[in-house]
Every structure is written in structure tokens, then in C-alpha cells.
C-alpha positions in Angstrom: -20.7 -5.3 2.7 -22.0 -2.3 0.8 -20.4 -1.1 -2.4 -19.4 2.1 -0.6 -17.6 0.1 2.1 -15.8 -1.9 -0.5 -14.8 1.4 -2.2 -13.4 2.7 1.1 -11.5 -0.5 1.7 -10.0 -0.2 -1.8 -9.2 3.5 -1.1 -7.4 2.7 2.2 -5.3 -0.2 0.6 -4.6 2.0 -2.4 -3.5 4.9 -0.3 -1.2 2.7 1.8 0.4 1.3 -1.4 0.7 4.7 -3.0 2.2 6.1 0.2 4.9 3.4 0.4 5.8 3.9 -3.3 6.0 7.7 -2.9 8.1 7.4 0.2 10.5 4.9 -1.5 10.7 7.3 -4.5 11.5 10.2 -2.3 14.3 8.2 -0.6 15.6 7.2 -4.0 15.7 10.9 -5.1 17.8 11.8 -2.0 20.2 8.9 -2.6 21.3 10.5 -5.9 24.6 12.3 -6.0 22.8 15.4 -7.3 19.1 15.9 -6.5 16.6 18.6 -6.2 15.7 19.2 -2.6 12.4 20.7 -3.6 11.4 17.7 -5.7 12.3 15.3 -2.9 10.4 17.4 -0.4 7.3 17.5 -2.6 7.3 13.7 -3.1 7.9 13.2 0.6 5.0 15.6 1.4 2.7 13.7 -1.1 3.6 10.4 0.7 2.7 11.9 4.1 -0.6 13.3 2.7 -1.6 9.9 1.2 -0.7 8.2 4.5 -2.9 10.7 6.3 -5.8 9.8 4.0 -5.1 6.1 4.7 -5.1 6.7 8.4 -8.4 8.5 8.6 -10.2 6.2 6.2 -8.8 3.3 8.3 -10.2 4.9 11.5 -13.7 5.1 9.8 -13.6 1.5 8.6 -12.5 0.2 12.0 -15.7 1.8 13.5 -17.8 -0.2 11.0 -16.1 -3.6 10.7 -14.5 -6.1 13.0 -10.7 -6.1 12.8 -10.7 -9.8 11.8 -12.9 -8.9 8.8 -11.1 -5.7 7.7 -7.4 -6.7 8.3 -7.1 -9.4 5.7 -7.7 -6.8 3.0 -4.7 -5.0 4.4 -2.7 -8.1 3.6 -3.2 -7.4 0.0 -1.1 -4.3 0.3 2.1 -6.5 0.5 1.3 -8.0 -2.9 0.4 -4.6 -4.4 3.5 -3.0 -3.1 5.7 -5.7 -4.6 4.0 -5.3 -8.0 4.0 -1.5 -7.8 7.7 -1.6 -6.9 8.5 -3.8 -9.9 6.4 -1.8 -12.4 6.7 1.8 -11.1 10.1 1.8 -9.4 11.7 -0.8 -11.8 12.7 -3.1 -8.8 13.5 -6.7 -9.5 10.6 -9.1 -9.0 12.2 -12.4 -8.0 10.7 -15.9 -8.1 10.9 -16.1 -4.3 9.0 -12.8 -4.0 6.4 -13.9 -6.4 5.8 -17.2 -4.6 5.7 -15.4 -1.3 3.1 -13.0 -2.7 1.0 -15.9 -4.0 1.1 -17.6 -0.5 0.0 -14.3 1.1 -2.8 -14.0 -1.5 -4.0 -17.5 -0.7 -3.9 -16.7 3.0 -6.0 -13.5 2.5 -8.6 -15.5 0.5 -8.7 -18.3 3.2 -9.1 -15.7 6.1 -11.7 -13.7 4.1 -13.8 -16.8 3.5 -14.1 -17.6 7.2 
């Protein structure tokens, strides 16, 4: 794998995580009793834009790599979303969630080695 390909994999995983966090943030904004419709729309639009970048970079990566090689990196997004949710959105990170994330990380490593 070239450094550029590694960068693109990082970009696609990062965009997916950012899109999920932005989408959840937009939904949290709309759940408030009083909220700015404009602010919620801007955050939601940002989520869609980041997901669009993710989609097109994914398409490019799928042209270059086998799905069995590329997909394990996508598994890292589960871990990163849990961590980002805890640190950015102040969601509770339970022991069960932490253990599950570690099991996923181990699975990603095992699949990537094959």
C-alpha cells in the first residue's frame, strides 16, 4: 500500500466518523425545546457533505483494492465513533462498550494480517 492510499483510507474512515458525529449533533440540536433551525440545517448539511466525500473516496478505493482488504479498515469506524461520541458529544462510555470496541479492534487486526 502506498502512503497516498493509506491517506485516502484514513480520509474515508475519518469522513464517515465525522459524518456520524455531525448527524447526531444535528439531531441533538433539533431535540431541544428551543433551537435554531438555521444552525441545525447547517450542521445537517455539513454531515451530508462529509458523507458525500466519504462516498466518492470509497468508490475510488474500491477500484484499487479488494473489498476483503479495504473493508477491515471500515471496522475501525465503530471504535472511532464510540470514542468521538464520548469525547465530543459527552456520551457515556461504558465498560461493555469499551470491551466490545477492543474485540472489534482485535478482529480488525486479525483480518488485516491475513
